[in-house]
C-alpha positions in Angstrom: 179.7 140.1 152.0 180.2 140.4 148.1 178.9 137.0 146.5 181.7 135.5 144.0 180.9 134.9 140.2 179.9 132.0 139.5 182.2 130.0 137.9 181.1 128.0 134.8 183.4 125.8 132.0 182.7 125.4 128.6 183.9 122.3 126.7 183.9 122.7 122.8 186.3 121.6 120.2 184.6 124.9 117.8 186.4 127.6 118.9 184.0 130.1 117.8 181.1 128.3 119.8 183.3 129.0 122.8 184.3 132.2 122.1 180.4 133.2 121.6 179.6 131.3 124.8 182.2 132.6 126.8 181.5 136.4 125.6 177.7 136.2 126.5 178.4 134.7 129.7 181.1 137.0 130.5 178.3 139.6 130.0 176.3 138.4 132.5 178.9 138.4 135.5 179.9 134.6 135.0 183.4 134.0 135.3 184.5 131.6 132.5 186.8 129.2 131.8 187.1 127.0 128.0 188.8 123.8 127.0 189.1 122.4 123.5 188.8 119.2 125.2 187.9 117.0 128.3 191.4 116.1 129.1 192.2 119.3 129.4 189.3 120.0 132.1 190.2 116.8 133.6 193.8 118.1 134.5 192.3 121.7 135.6 190.3 119.8 138.2 193.5 119.7 140.1 193.7 123.4 141.1 190.4 124.6 140.3 186.7 123.5 140.8 183.5 124.9 138.6 180.3 125.7 139.6 178.8 124.7 136.1 180.2 122.9 133.2 179.1 123.4 129.8 180.0 120.5 127.3 179.5 119.2 123.6 179.4 115.7 123.4 181.9 115.2 120.0 185.0 116.0 120.6 188.7 114.8 119.7 189.6 112.0 122.4 187.6 111.6 125.3 183.7 112.6 124.4 181.0 115.1 126.2 179.4 111.9 127.8 182.3 110.3 129.0 183.3 112.9 130.6 180.0 113.2 132.2 179.7 110.4 133.5 183.3 110.5 134.9 182.6 113.9 136.5 179.3 113.4 137.7 181.1 110.0 139.7 183.5 112.3 141.5 181.2 115.4 142.2 177.6 114.7 141.7 176.7 118.1 142.9 177.7 120.0 139.6 175.2 121.0 136.9 176.2 119.8 133.6 174.7 121.0 130.8 175.2 119.0 127.5 175.0 120.3 123.9 175.2 118.8 120.9 174.8 119.4 116.8 174.6 115.4 116.3 170.6 115.0 117.7 169.1 111.8 118.6 167.1 110.1 121.0 170.0 108.2 122.7 172.3 111.0 122.9 169.5 113.3 125.0 168.6 109.7 126.8 172.3 109.0 127.7 172.7 112.9 128.8 170.4 112.4 131.5 171.1 108.9 132.1 174.5 110.0 132.9 173.2 112.7 135.2 173.0 115.8 132.8 170.8 119.0 134.3 169.7 119.9 130.4 170.2 118.7 126.7 170.8 121.7 124.6 170.9 120.8 120.9 172.6 123.3 118.4 172.0 125.7 117.3 170.5 127.2 120.4 169.6 130.7 121.2 171.8 132.2 123.6 169.0 133.6 126.0 167.5 130.1 126.1 171.5 128.9 127.2 171.4 131.6 129.7 167.7 130.4 130.9 168.9 127.0 131.3 172.1 128.4 133.5 170.1 130.2 135.9 167.9 127.9 136.3 170.2 125.2 137.2 172.0 127.4 139.8 168.5 127.4 141.8 168.2 123.6 141.7 169.7 120.6 142.1 171.9 119.3 139.3 171.7 115.9 140.0 169.8 113.8 137.7 169.3 109.9 138.1 167.7 107.2 136.0 168.3 104.2 134.2 167.9 104.2 130.4 168.1 102.1 127.4 169.8 102.9 123.9 168.0 100.7 121.7 164.9 103.0 120.6 164.3 103.7 116.9 162.8 107.2 117.0 164.4 109.5 114.3 164.7 113.0 114.1 166.7 116.4 114.0 164.4 118.8 113.9 163.8 121.6 116.7 160.3 119.7 117.4 161.7 116.1 118.0 164.7 117.6 120.1 162.1 118.9 122.7 160.2 115.0 122.6 163.5 113.3 123.4 164.2 115.7 126.4 161.0 115.1 127.8 161.1 111.2 127.3 164.7 111.7 129.0 163.4 113.8 132.3 160.4 111.5 132.6 162.8 108.4 133.1 162.1 108.9 137.0 158.7 109.8 137.0 155.9 107.8 137.9 153.3 110.2 136.8 150.7 109.1 134.2 151.2 110.1 130.9 149.1 111.5 128.0 150.5 111.3 124.6 148.8 113.5 121.9 149.1 113.8 118.2 148.0 112.3 115.1 147.2 108.7 113.8 150.9 107.7 112.5 152.9 109.9 114.5 154.7 107.0 116.8 152.8 107.2 120.0 153.4 103.8 121.3 156.9 104.2 120.2 157.1 107.1 122.6 155.5 105.5 124.8 157.7 101.8 124.7 160.5 104.4 124.7 159.6 105.9 128.4 159.0 102.3 129.3 162.6 101.4 128.3 164.0 104.2 129.7 162.4 103.9 133.6 163.1 101.9 136.3 160.1 99.7 135.1 162.4 98.6 131.9 162.4 94.7 133.2 159.1 94.2 133.4 156.1 93.8 130.6 155.1 96.7 128.3 151.6 95.8 127.6 149.8 97.7 124.9 146.0 97.9 124.5 144.3 99.6 121.4 140.4 100.8 122.5 139.4 101.1 119.4 140.3 97.8 118.2 138.8 95.6 120.3 134.5 95.5 120.7 133.2 97.4 123.7 131.6 94.4 125.3 135.1 92.6 125.6 137.1 95.7 126.6 136.5 95.2 130.5 137.2 91.6 130.5 140.9 92.5 128.2 141.1 95.1 130.9 140.7 93.4 133.9 140.5 89.4 133.2 137.6 86.9 134.3 137.2 83.9 136.3 135.7 80.9 135.5 132.2 81.0 134.6 131.7 84.6 135.0 130.3 84.7 131.4 129.0 82.3 128.6 132.2 81.1 127.1 134.5 81.6 130.2 135.5 78.4 130.4 139.0 79.3 132.7 139.9 81.8 134.2 142.0 85.0 132.5 144.3 87.4 133.6 143.5 91.0 132.1 146.1 93.4 131.1 146.2 94.7 134.4 147.4 91.8 135.7 149.8 91.0 133.1 151.5 94.7 133.3 152.1 94.4 137.1 155.0 96.4 138.1 155.4 97.2 134.7 153.6 100.0 131.9 150.5 99.9 130.3 150.1 101.4 127.0 146.0 102.5 126.6 145.9 103.6 122.7 142.8 105.7 121.4 141.8 106.2 125.2 139.0 108.5 123.7 137.2 105.4 122.5 136.4 103.9 125.8 133.1 103.8 126.9 131.9 105.9 129.6 131.1 102.8 132.1 134.3 101.6 131.4 136.6 105.1 131.7 134.5 105.3 135.7 135.9 101.5 136.4 139.7 102.5 135.0 139.1 105.9 137.1 138.8 103.8 140.4 141.8 101.3 139.7 144.1 104.7 139.2 142.9 106.3 142.1 142.5 103.0 144.5 145.5 100.9 143.1 143.1 97.9 143.1 140.5 96.2 140.5 138.3 93.0 140.7 138.4 90.6 137.9 134.4 89.8 136.2 133.0 87.4 138.0 135.0 87.8 141.4 135.0 90.1 144.5 138.5 89.8 145.5 140.3 92.7 145.0 144.0 92.6 143.3 146.5 95.4 143.6 147.4 97.2 140.5 151.3 98.7 140.9 150.9 99.7 137.0 152.3 102.9 135.4 149.6 104.0 132.8 150.4 105.9 129.6 147.3 106.6 127.8 147.3 107.9 123.9 144.9 109.9 121.8 144.3 111.3 118.2 141.6 113.3 118.9 140.6 116.2 121.0 139.9 115.1 124.7 138.4 118.6 125.9 136.3 118.6 123.7 135.3 115.0 123.7 134.5 116.8 127.4 132.2 119.0 126.2 130.6 116.7 123.9 130.0 114.6 127.6 131.5 111.6 126.1 135.0 111.5 128.0 134.8 111.9 131.9 136.8 115.1 132.5 137.9 113.5 136.0 139.6 110.8 133.7 141.1 113.2 132.0 143.0 114.9 134.5 143.9 111.8 136.1 145.7 110.8 132.7 147.1 114.1 132.3 149.3 114.6 134.5 152.5 114.9 132.3 151.6 115.3 128.3 153.6 115.2 125.1 152.4 116.4 122.3 153.9 114.4 118.9 154.2 117.0 116.0 152.6 116.1 112.0 155.3 114.7 110.1 154.3 118.0 108.1 155.7 120.1 110.7 159.0 117.9 111.0 160.3 118.7 107.2 163.6 118.2 108.1 163.1 114.7 109.1 161.6 113.5 105.8 164.2 112.7 104.2 166.2 110.9 107.2 163.3 109.0 108.0 162.8 107.9 103.7 166.5 106.8 104.0 166.1 104.5 107.2 162.7 102.8 106.2 164.1 102.4 102.7 167.1 100.6 104.2 164.9 99.0 106.7 162.7 97.9 103.7 165.9 96.6 101.9 167.1 94.6 104.6 163.8 92.8 105.5 163.7 91.9 101.6 166.9 90.7 101.6 167.2 93.2 98.5 169.8 96.2 97.4 168.8 100.0 99.2 167.1 102.0 96.8 167.2 106.0 97.0 165.4 109.2 96.0 166.6 111.2 93.5 166.8 114.9 94.1 163.6 115.6 92.4 161.6 112.8 94.5 163.5 114.2 97.7 161.8 117.6 96.9 158.4 116.5 96.0 158.4 114.3 99.1 159.0 117.8 101.3 156.1 119.0 99.3 153.5 116.4 100.4 151.1 116.8 103.6 151.9 113.2 105.0 148.3 112.9 105.9 149.2 109.3 107.2 152.0 110.6 109.1 155.4 108.6 109.6 152.9 105.5 108.9 152.2 106.6 105.7 155.8 107.5 104.9 156.8 103.9 106.5 154.4 101.9 104.1 155.2 104.0 101.1 159.1 103.4 101.4 158.5 100.0 101.7 156.0 99.7 98.6 158.9 101.4 96.7 161.3 99.0 97.8 159.0 96.2 96.7 157.8 97.9 93.2 160.3 100.0 92.3 162.4 99.0 89.0 165.8 100.3 89.5 167.8 101.7 92.4 167.0 105.2 92.0 163.3 106.5 92.6 161.8 108.9 91.1 158.8 110.4 90.7 157.0 108.2 88.0 157.4 105.5 90.3 155.3 106.8 92.9 151.9 105.5 93.6 149.1 106.8 92.4 147.6 108.1 95.6 151.0 110.0 96.4 150.7 111.5 93.0 146.8 112.8 93.4 147.7 114.3 96.8 150.3 116.4 95.7 147.4 117.7 93.1 145.4 118.9 95.9 144.6 122.3 96.2 146.6 122.7 99.8 149.0 123.4 97.2 147.7 126.5 96.2 149.9 128.3 94.0 152.7 125.4 93.1 149.7 123.5 91.6 150.9 124.3 87.9 154.4 124.2 88.9 153.9 120.7 90.3 151.6 119.7 87.4 154.1 120.8 85.0 157.2 118.7 86.8 155.3 115.5 86.8 154.4 115.8 83.4 157.8 116.5 82.4 159.2 114.1 84.2 156.9 111.4 82.7 157.4 112.8 79.1 161.2 112.6 79.9 160.8 109.1 80.7 158.2 108.0 78.0 155.7 107.1 80.0 152.8 105.6 77.9 149.5 107.4 77.5 150.1 110.8 79.4 147.8 112.6 78.0 144.8 110.5 79.4 146.5 109.9 82.7 146.1 113.4 83.8 143.3 114.0 82.2 141.6 111.3 84.2 143.4 112.3 87.1 142.2 116.1 86.8 138.8 114.6 86.2 138.6 112.4 89.5 139.8 115.1 91.6 137.2 117.3 90.3 134.4 115.1 90.7 135.4 114.0 94.2 135.8 117.4 95.1 132.4 118.5 94.1 131.1 114.9 95.2 132.4 116.3 98.8 130.9 119.5 98.7 127.2 117.9 97.9 127.2 115.3 100.6 127.6 112.9 97.6 124.4 114.0 95.5 125.2 113.8 92.0 122.6 116.1 90.6 124.0 118.6 92.8 127.8 117.9 92.3 126.9 117.8 88.5 125.2 121.2 88.8 128.3 122.8 90.8 130.5 121.7 87.7 128.3 122.9 85.0 127.9 119.1 83.5 124.9 116.8 83.1 123.7 114.3 85.3 124.3 111.5 82.8 127.8 112.6 82.5 128.8 112.6 86.2 127.2 109.2 86.1 129.5 108.0 83.2 132.2 109.6 84.8 131.7 108.0 88.1 131.3 104.7 86.5 134.2 104.7 84.0 136.8 106.5 86.5 135.9 104.0 89.1 134.9 106.8 91.7 133.3 105.9 94.7 130.0 107.7 95.3 127.5 106.6 98.0 124.4 108.5 96.4 121.6 106.3 95.6 
């Protein structure tokens, strides 16, 4: 018996997108019908039925999400792939909430689309879950689109999640978004930073204690596990948790029960755990500083957040958002980066990631004298960073642009400013290489110890050498 070709419908108001997709699908032996809007497709259900639908979100008239919801209510088993050029977390989350099989940000690779289509025919197209639309995670870059998709897909999962990434990349925001888009969203989301609480207090914070359990325990207290019951417990900087407490945490995760300090009565725990760290846990395991069994228990599903330097497309988008937010908080007019400053921001390494960018935007809202933010308005630590050796090959161009900008703005003492800045960088680098030994640092730079000592004092350079 000859198998009939699968029928695919394409909905997109962009004629070129429809044409490219249709040709690629027909080449792979699919039968394709295309529509420029959702009304045409809805009417076509009167005399035809697709095996799969690919729909854009933004179209004239009814949106792709409205179409998705309508079709899923009547034909829940038809896989629907949502595609969009306007990618954000809410779009990704809503797509999965309304039952999309997959979410495909534009521009996409045809081979990737074909892979998703073939996968959809092998598995059920039904997706369930309830999502919230109040998440402030911003990003158009491909790496963030992948994060959005992961958040959407984790909506109905109860598995433990490990979020990794450098400090300041937004790990708690992602954990909160996962909670807000799960069936636990009406219950508590409790966050605990294992690095911020003294180790001798961490156990009582997690599990609580009874009156008289220790000196100072004048009354009983609920711990975070009890507070987060039926909700989500976010354990940030899990790598800093002491080994003995790691063992107790593992028992709770395996058995679903814990005990308060000073009590022998078990308490049932119905908590979803999301853990996070900026450290390398496999390396910590090798150093015998983290339990391998706990790592595997937490790392059922992992999300790796990219550093801001790998999200160049998002830097200006985030800057605009933070400048607007700071202006609203301070009840002042919104400031903006001029073109030169925008280009400058793209070249920075942003070692503090999103947190650093947010703080800089708040600082600029307070300190920048005009609405237009130029390079000369930036704080000194940002200027120093962009003069670092990581910009090899661009260093002279960057310095030249900085100096010209200051000269055009008639900044006072330009000569001393850059001479001092260069001396600070030279001495800091030499002290780093010499492990803060002034004699060795002076030899490396070809100057005397008295000279380097005087410079350290005059330029207020931090040195731990005795």
